C-alpha positions, 0 to 999 in steps of 0.5 A: 901420538908422540912425535919426533918434531913438528915437520913429522907432527904435520905430515902424520896429522896431515894424513889423518885429515885427509882421510875425513876431509873432502879435499874438493872442499876448501878451508883454511888452516889456523896456524899458532905462532911457537911451533903451530905454524909449521905445522899447519903450513904442512897441512895447508899444503897437502889439503891445498888449503889456505893457511892463515897465521893467528897471533894471540895473547899467552894462555897461561893456567891459573888456579881459581885461588890465583885467578881471584887474586890477579882480579883483585890486582887489577880492580886495585890498580884500575880504581885504587881499592883496597881488597 
C-alpha cells in the first residue's frame, strides 16, 4: 500500500485491522516515534484499544563486513586489543 501521509496510513490500516480483529477483545497498539506514533494513535482510537509508545535505539542496517568491523572496534575500545 502507498499512502499520501501518515494520517491516511493510520485510517486505512485501522480499516483493515477492524476486519480481522474482534472489537470486543482488548489489546494494545504500540507506536514507535518518528512517524509510527501518529499511525498507532489512529489505529488505537478506531479499535478502542490502549496506545503505548516504545522508545527504541535507531536500527541501522550493516552489511556483514561492516558489522564485523564495528565488533572489532568495540573490542579494541573495550580491551585495548588491536585486531
